N, C-alpha and C positions, 0 to 999 in steps of 0.2 A: 373606312371600308375600302377606300381606294388602295391603301397600303396592303390590305389583305388580298385584294384582287391581284396586285403585282406578285405577291407571294404565291398565290395559286398558279399564276402563269409560270413562275419559276419551277414549281413542282411539276407542272404539266410538261414543261420542256425536258426536265431531268428524267421523268418517267418515260418519255418518248425516246430520248437519245440513248440512255444507258441506265439499266436498273441499278448498278452499283453506284452510280453518281448520286443517286438520291440518298443512299446510306451515308456517303461522304458528306453531302450537304447537311444531313441531319446531325452527323457527328460534329461538324464544324459549328453548327448552330448551338448544339449542346455545350461545346467548349466555350463559345462566346458567352453563353448564359452563365456558365460556371465562373468565368473570369469576371463578369459583371457582379456576380454575387460576392466574389472575393474582394473586389474593389470597394464594395459598399460597406465592408466591415466584416469582422470575424468574431465568432464566439470564443471565449477564453479557453474552452475545453476542446477546441477544434485542433486535432493533431493528425499527422499522417506518418506512416512508416517511412523509414529511411529510403530515399530514392524515389518514392511515389510522387513527391511534390515536384520533382524535377522533370516529370513527363511533359510539363508545360513550359518549363523555364530553362534557359541556358545560364549556368552559374558563372559569375565573375569572381571578384575578390572574396577571400575568406579571412576571418579573424576570430580569435577567441576572446570572450569578455564575460566576466562574472561566472566562469565555469561552464559557459555554453559556447557553441559554435554559431557564428553568424555569416551569412553570405548575401551577396547582392546579385540580383538577376534582372531580367527584362521588366520594365514597368516604369521606374525602378521599383523593385520589391525587396524588402529585407526579410530573410527567412532565418529561423532559429532552430537549432538542434540541441536538445538537452541531454543527449547521450543515448536516448531510446527513440524519441519521437521528434518529428518536425512540426513546426507551426509557422504561419506567416506572422511575423512580428510587426512589420510596418508595411501597410498597403500602399499601392502606387499613388492613390489620391492624396496621401499625406504630403507628397512632394509638389503637388500642383501649384502651390502659391509661391514656391521659391525657385523653381526651375526656369531657365530662360527658354524661349521658344521663338524660332525664326518664321515669320509669316511668309517671307519671300524665299525661303530655302537657302539663304546665304550661309547658314551654319547648321550644324546638327550636334546632338549629344550622343554619347556612347557609354551607357551605364555598365556594360561588361568590361570596359577599361577603367572604370572608377575604382578607387582604392579605399577600402575600409581601414579604419584604425580605431583605437580606443583612448578616450580621454582619461585623465587621472581619476575622475569620479565614476568611471564605468560607462559613461555615455559614448555612443558610437560617433565617430567623426568620419565624414565622407568627402574625399576629394573627387569632385564630379567634373569631368572634362567636356569641353566643346571644341569643335573642329576649328574655330577661329582663334584658338590660342588662349581662351579664357578657361580658368579652372576655379570653380566655386568650392569653398570649404563649408560644408553643411554640418550642423549639429543635429544628430538624430536620437532623440530620447526614446527609451524603450517602455516608458510608462504611459504612452498615449498622448503626451504633450506634443505641441507643434514642432515640426521640423523648421529650423531657422538657418538663414545664411549668415555665417560669421564674417567671411571675406569673399570678395570676388577678385581674383588675381588675373591680370592680363600679362601673358608672358612676353609679348612684343606689341609695339604700338600698332603695327599693320602686318597681319600674317597672311594677307591675300596676294595672289598673283595678279598680274595686270588684268587678266580676264575675270577676276573676282573669285577664282577657285581657292579653296582653303585646304590646309594640309596638315595641321598639327594633330597629333594623337598622343595620349598619355601612355608611357611605357612602364613606369614604376614610380614609387613614392616611399619616402621614409619620414615619419613624423617624430619630432623631439618635443621637448616642453615649449620651446620658443620658436622653432622653425619647422617648416616642411620642406623637404628636398624632393624635387620631382625631375624625372627624365621624360622629355617629350620629343617625339620625332617630328622634324620639320626640314624643309628644304633649305640648305645653306645657300644664300644668294651668290656666293662666290664659287660654287661647285655645281657639278651636273648630277649630283646624287644627294640623298638625304643624310642627315646626321642626327643622332640623339644629342640633345642639348640638356645640360644639367642646370636647374634653376634652384635658387634658395628663396623660399617664400616666408616672409616675416609674419608670424601669426599675431603679433601685437599691433603693428601699424599697417599691415597689408601691402608692404612694399615688396618688389621683386628684384632679385639680382641674378644675372646669368653668371654661373660659376665657370663652366667650361663647355666645349663641344668635343665630344668623343663618342666612341662606339659602345657606350654603356647603356644597358637596358634597365633591368631590375636593380634597385638599390635597397639596402637595409641599414638601419642605424647600428654602428659598431661600438663607438665610444664617444667621449665628449668632443673629440676633434676629427673623427674619421667616420666615413661610411664604408660599407662593403658593397661592391657592385659586380654585376655579370657583364663582362666585356666580350664582344663578339664582332670581329671585323671581317668575317669570312666572305660576306656578300658584297664587298666593296672593291674587289680586284686587288687587294693589298698584296704586296710582294711577300710579306711575312704574316700569313693568316694566323690569328690567335683567338682561342676561346679560353677564358680564364676568369677566376675570381680575382678582383683587384681591390686594394685599399685606396680610398679616395680622401684626400685632404679636403675637409669642408670649406676651408677658406680659399685655398688656391686652386682646387680642382686637380692637382697633380696626383698621379696614380703610380702605384707599384704593384707588380704582379705577385699574388699570393700562391695561386695554385692553378696550373694549366689543366684543361679538361679535354676529353676526346673530341677530335675535330670533326668526326662523322655524325655527331649526335646534336640534338637540340634540347635545350634545358628550359624548364619553367617551374612554376609553383614554389618559388623561393620563399622561405620563411625562417625566422629565428626560433630555435628551441634552446633556451638558455643562452649560452654563448656559441652554440653551433649553428651552422647554416644547413638547412634541410631543403631538398628540392627533388625534382624527378626528370627523367629523360623520356617519359611516356611509357616506359616498361619497368624501370628500376626506381626505387626511392634511394637517394644518395645523401650522404652527410659529409660535411667538412667541419671538423672540430678544430679549436684553437691548437696550434698556431696557424691553422688554415693552409696547410701545405699538402694535404693528402685527401683524395676523394675515396670514400668507402661506401660499399653497398650495404644498406640496412634493411631492405625489404623489396618485394616485387609487387607491382600493380597487376590487377587482372589484365590479361592480354586483350588489347582492343586496338582499333585503328589509331595509329600514332598521330595525335594532334601535337602541334608545336607550342601550344599555349594552354597548359593545364594549371588552374589555380591550385594553391595548396596551403595548408595550415596545420600546425601541430596543436593538439589538445590532449593533455595528459601524456600518455605514452603512445598515442596514435597520430599518424600523419594522414590527413584527409585530403582527398583530391576528387575532382569530378571530370569524367570523360563522357561524351555524348553517348557512346556505344555501351560502356560498362556501367554508367551511372555513378552515383556517389560511392566512394570507396574509402575504407579506413585500413591502414596497415599498422600493425603493432610493431613499434620500433624495437621492442625488447625480445620479440620472438626469434627463435633460431631460424637461420636461413635454410632454404630447401637444400637437400643433399645433391640434387641434380638441377642444372640450369641449362635449358635449351635455347640456343640462339637461332632464330628463325627469320627467313627472308620476310621483310615487312610488307612486300607486295601482296601477301595473302592475309593481311590483318583485317580486311573488310569483307563484306559479303558472307556467303554461306560458310566458306572455309574458315573465315575469321570467327564466326559465331561458334563453330564446332571447337576451335582452339580454346575459346573462352570456357566452353562447357567442359572440356577436358581438364583445364586448369582448376576448375571448381572441384572436380571429382578426384583430382590428384594433387593435393597441396604439397606433396613431397617433391614436385617438379616446378621449378620456376621457369617462366617464359619471358624471353627478351626478344623483341622485334628489332632487327637491325637491317640496314640496307647495304648494298654494294653497287659500285659503279662499273663492275666488270661487265664486259660485253663480248669479248672473244674468249676462246678456249685458253690461250696463254694468260689472259687477265684472271680468269677464274682459277687456273692452276696456281697462280701466285697468291690469290686471295685465300684459297683453301688451305694454304700452308703458312698463313700469316697469323699474327696474334689476334686479328679481328675476324678469323674464319667463322663461318656459320656451320651449324649442325645440319640444318635443312635449307636447301637452296630451291628457288623457284625458277623455272625456265619456260619461255614461250617457244612453241614449235609452230611453224618451221623456223629453224635457226641453226647455225653451224656449231655453236659451242657445246650443246648437249651431246650430240653424236660423238664429237671428238673426245669429250671427257668420259663418256661411256666406254668408248673403244680403248682408251688408254688406262682404264681402271681407276679413275678418280671417284667414281660413284659406287656406293655400296650396293651389292646385290640384295634384293628384297625378297627373293623367292623363299627364304626361310619362314616367312609368315604365310601360313596357309590361307588366312583370311584375306590378306592383301592380294595374294595370287588369285584367289577365287574372284574377288571383286573386279580386278582388272581383266581377267579372262572372259568375263561375261559382258564386257563393254563392246561397243562397235569395233570390229576388227580393223576397220580403216582408220580408227583413231589411235590404236595402240601399237602399231607396227614398230615404232621407234623406242617404245618403253618395254615391250615384251618381245624379246628376241630369242628364238629357239628355246622357249620355256624359261628363260632367265629374265627376271623382272628388275628394272632399274629405276623406276619412278612411278608415282601415282598420279594419273590425270585427275585434276580437281575442277576443271572448267573448260568448256568448249564454246567457241564463238565462230560465227561465219559472217561473211560479208559478200553479198552478191547483188546483182541487178534484178529488178522485177519488171514485169510488163502488165499493164492494166488492160484486161480483155474487154472491159466496158468501153474504153477509149477506142480500141480496135473496131468494135461493133459500131461505134458512133461515126466512124469515118468510112464504113462500108466494108471493113475487113472481117475475118472470122477467126476462130480459134486455130484453124488450119494454117493461118498466116503467122502464128507464133514461131519465132526462129528456134531451130534446134542445133544449129552450128553457128560459130562466130562469123563465118562468111555470110550466112543468111541474115544475121543481125546487122552486119555492115551494109548489106544491100537494102534492108528495111530502113536504116537510118538515112542512107543516101536518097532513097525514094521519098522519105518523109520530108527531108529538107527541100528536095526539088519540087514535090507535087502537093504536099499537104500543109506546109507552113502557112501559105497565103490563104488556102481554102478553109482551114480550120484554126484560126488564130486563138480560139479559146483553149486549144490543147497544145501545150508546149511539148517539145520532143522529150526533154528531160527535166527533172526537178532542179538539179544543180550541175550544169554541164561545165564545171571548172576543169581545165586541163583535159578536155575530152579525149584528145588523141592519146595522151599518156595513160589515161584510165583504160582505154580499150587495148592499147599496146601491152600494158601490164597484165591484163586478164588473158590475153592471147598467149603471152610467154608462159605464164603459170599453168595455163591449160595444157600447153604442149608438154611441159615437164610432167604434169600429173598423168597425162595419157601414156607417156613412155614408161613411167613407173608402174602404172596399173597393168600395162601389157608385159612388164618384165623385160623391156627392151633397154638397150644402152641409150642414154640420153642423146638425142639427135635433133637438129634443127634444119634438116635437109628434106623432110617429107614434103611431097608435092602439095598436100592440102594446107600445110602450115605456110609454105611460101606463097601460095595463092591468096591466103587470108591476109598475110602481111602486105602483099602487093596491093590488095584492095584498100587496106587502111592507108597505105602510102599515097594512093591516088586521091584519097578523100581529105587529106590533111588540111589543105587550104580551105576547103568547104567547111570542115569542122571548125576551123579557127574563126572563119567569118561568122558562123552561127554562134559560136561562143562569145565573140565580140558584140554581136547584136543583142544577145541575151544579157550580157553585162550592162550594156547601155540601157536596155529596158529596165533591168533590175535597179540600177542606180537612179533612174528617173521615177521609180515607184510603179512601173507598169506591170511588174510581175508580182502577183499576190496569190498566195496559196492559203486556203482556209485550214486552220489547225483542226477543225472538226472532221476533215476528210483524211487526216493522216492516220494510217494504220500500220504501225511498226515500220515506218520509213517508206511505205507504199501508200497508194491512194484508194479510197473507198469508192464503191459504185455510186454512192449517193452524190458524189461530186460530178458535175457536168463540165468542170473546168480543170480536171486533173491532167497531169502530163502522161505521155505514153509510157515513159521509162522512169524508173527511180534507181539511183545508185546507192540508196541507203536501206536496202532490204536485208533481211536476215532470216535464216532458218531457225525457228524456235517454236516450242510447243504453244507459246502464247500467240504467235502470229498464225500458226496452223489452226488454232481454235476459233478464229474470227470468221463466223459464217457470212458476214456481210461484205467482206472484202472481195473484190474482183481482181486484185493484183496478185499475180502468182510469180514465184521465183523463176528466173530464167535458167533452165538447165541446158547448158550448151557444151558442145565438143568441137574439137578441131576437125576430126575425121567424121564424115557422114556415117550414121548408124553406129557410132561408137558410144559407149557409156559416157554420159555427161559428167562433168566435174565441177563442183563448187569448192573453192579453196577455203579451208578452215584453219583455225588456230586453236591450239590447246595449251593450257597452262598445266605444268606438271611439277611435282615436288620430289626431290631426290635427296638422299642422305650423303653427306660428305664422308667418304670412306675413311678419311684420316681422323674423324671425330672420335673423341674418347667417350662420347655419349651416343654412339651410333645405335645401340640397342634401344635406348630411350626414345631416340628420334624415330626408329622404326615402329615402336609401340604407338607413338602419336599418329603416324601415318595410318596404322591399322585402325586406330580409333576413328580417324576421319573417313576411312573407307567403309567401315561397318555402320557408322551412325549418320550417314548421309540421309537427307530427307527423301521422301518418295519422288519429289519433283527433280531433285538432283540425280537420283538414280535413273529416272526416265530420260533425262537429257543425255546421259552417257551410255546407257545400256538398252538394247532392244528387249531385254528380259523382263522389264517392268512396264506393263501396259494396263494395269488396273486403274480404275477411276481414282483421281486425286481429289480428296475432299476439300471443300472450301471452309476454312476455319472461321470465316466471318458469316457463314450462311445463316445460322440461328439469329445472330445479332441483326443482320440485314432484314431477315424475315420479320423479326419483332418490331423493327423500326417502321417497316411498311405497314404492318397491321396497326401499330399505334397511331400513325398519321391518318390512316383510313378512318380509324375510330374517332379521332379528333375532328377531322373534316366532316364526318357524318353528324356529329353532335352540333358542330357550328352551323351546318346547313339547315338544321331543324329550326333555328331562330334567325336565319338570314333573310334579307329582303328577297322578294320574288325575282327581282332583276339580277340577283347574284347567284341564285340557286343553280342556274345552268353551269356557271363556272365551277361551282362545287361538284356538281355531278360529273363534269368532264374530268376534273382532277381526280376524283374518287375512282372513276372508271379506269383512267390511265394508271393510277397506282395499283389497282386491282390486277390489271393486265401485267404490270411489271412484276407484281408478286407472283403471278402464275409462271412468269418466265424465269424466276429465280431458280437456280439449280444448286443442289447441295454439293455439286462438284466444281472445283476450280477448272479441272481439265478432265475430259472423258476419255475412255478407251479409244474412241474414234479419233479424237484429236491426237492422241499419242501415236496411234498407228500411222496417221498421215505424216506426222513428224518423222517417225522411223523410216518411212518410205523415202522421204527427202534426204535424211541423213545418210542413206546408202550411197548418195552421190558426192558426199563430202570427202575431200582428200587433204591429208596433211603431207605436203610434199617433203621429200627427204633431200633432194639435191641442194647443195649449198653454192651453186654456181654464182648466184647473185649476192651472197652474203660475205661478210668479213671486211676488215679495213683495207684500203688501197686495192679494192677489188677490180681486176682487169676487165671483167665482164660488165660491171656497172659503168666503168669509164667508156666502154664501147657503146653501151646503150645511150649514154649522153651524147656521144658523137653522132649516133644515128638520129636521135630525136632532134638534134640541132641542125640536121640536114647536111652534115659534112660527109656522109657516106651513103651509098645506095643500099637497097635491100640485099642485092647479091653480095656486096662487100661485107655487109653486116653479118649475113648468114655464114659466109666463108670464114670470117675472122672468129665468129663465135664458135664455130665447129672446131677450129684449131685450139681455142682456149679450153673447150670441153675435153678434147682428146688429151691435152696436156694434164688436165686435172685427173683424168682416169688413169693415166700412166703414173702420176705421182702417188695416187691412192693405192695403186696395185703394188 
């Protein structure tokens, strides 16, 4: 009963702190119970649809055996797919007697790096690695017999550093009748970087022979004397970077290049299909057939966040792979390829935009999607990339930044105004977010994400030290005066309240905000950019006079933090700010953000700081937006525009509310009914248990039931209400996406000037005078 009392206390705390937390705890408890049921054994007829089983597991190696597909996942657990259904073929408890376990934590196992293979009799073989350089060869019967260890191979006698740390990890393996060949990553004692080392494991006598050290990862058996391997030395600083398939002599380890591959991609999921090598780059299924000199595309994976290590296996005519976002996927290697293939900036492969791209691909199988990246940063970089063989159809840009405006003005971005749906979607967004993409009725990009970063101030802390809401700063000069006064008068009297949560580079943080605010105000007023305004200079002079004091405070904070004297409870964090329930929160937080989620928190007393340079001027919060634009030179420009239209039309209500003031309806909570049912179920269970409980414990039950009942009453069917959204909208009116590029670009003269000023090499007057000259030169050049 003591265990039950602790469980009741946990429920009580969850109900008091956060209603949703109870549902999460219930869900985790149910998942734990399900896992325990799985580990205890499974019925023969227990099957699950493709993909469902992997809601709980991360998939590692895949292999085909006896006409079925087998995978290994956490546990370790072996799962079987018969072409229609999944079942758990070997439960984790079957391995308990053969796996090594470190009681002191000196080594660990990694089942997702383990490699499955098939013995001649159809039994599964498993090369199971440990971080100390040991690899076990396990025999895994599928008839319920015991898992046995055939050999335990130690790659090196001592694979630990002087401090005892371990570093070996299995990269790839190829099994033949008498030998297993493995590549394992480990630190070369004679180098400052790691190398993949190729070992030959004798399956008869258990001996180990190191064949070579090279940049070879995945390996596959090719013939009686050779292996085929994936060679990649791009991350070593090599003068001649190479990504290729290579033939490896089993005896000598000597290699010769068979087929070079794209240098900007990562490849995984290597497997043999007959005599061909099949693999993927996260977007495409690729094949290299004998004589292994050409890479061809044979299919496209569902678009998903591009992971660099997707396992793969060929079964029949299908290539199977697993991606955490897209789930288990099969691609028919004999099916015709899509007529249109869109190359899309990989930076949008995750989140809401990435989910919509996946949805679009399902509805439009005639269009293939390939995520690709670019290292372009400046307009000339993008111009060159857009006209190269690796050009994208859809590029993503972050604003503010100088590349987008230059490409737009020079005609490198396709105009999107021809899509009435796209134009309508952007036209209803916050005007302060769309100035750079919607110019004089001409549309050049679709905003897909907005983010802000600002400071917040905790009004509860103000009250705690005798100040009021009227003392909340409205200008940067007032903020500097408050900080100055706090350091001078409040630090010693109120040691429980820090000035800031993380005052790293405090002078630079403040300087950057002041500079951006001045740019934003000039743009909002329609004025030529200037840094000679009296209010701006007064603010900068005040900051300049405080720099030594700010540095001293920062140094003291660092000393306290390093000695463990600065502790912030995670329970009081509310979106980067601090909750009123904390009596020890800081006055200021530099990690606040304007978001519906933060606006909807009724308990938070931290509010965004809406500041300006000029008194009585509209305040500015500097925002960032990510936009997607079509490469005007793309032969698939129409298809790319269709995808953008789909993204605009099918946004979730939440995404629409983030970008547009036109959407203020309540947003439903998709988990409401589930949470409600969980609360009711636990209340019912506790009520039944209380009926037979000892009198000494009934009070605990009553309190838990009452708090669960109160939490149930507080549950809302809405994730966000109209009131939350309207508050967010009012804050978004102050967000500015600045257009000036004075501080952007390579070898930027203004940025160099800033560094000189922050290093104390020039005065405020010299800085302002020189910056004014730079701005005037830029204006003349642009005109």
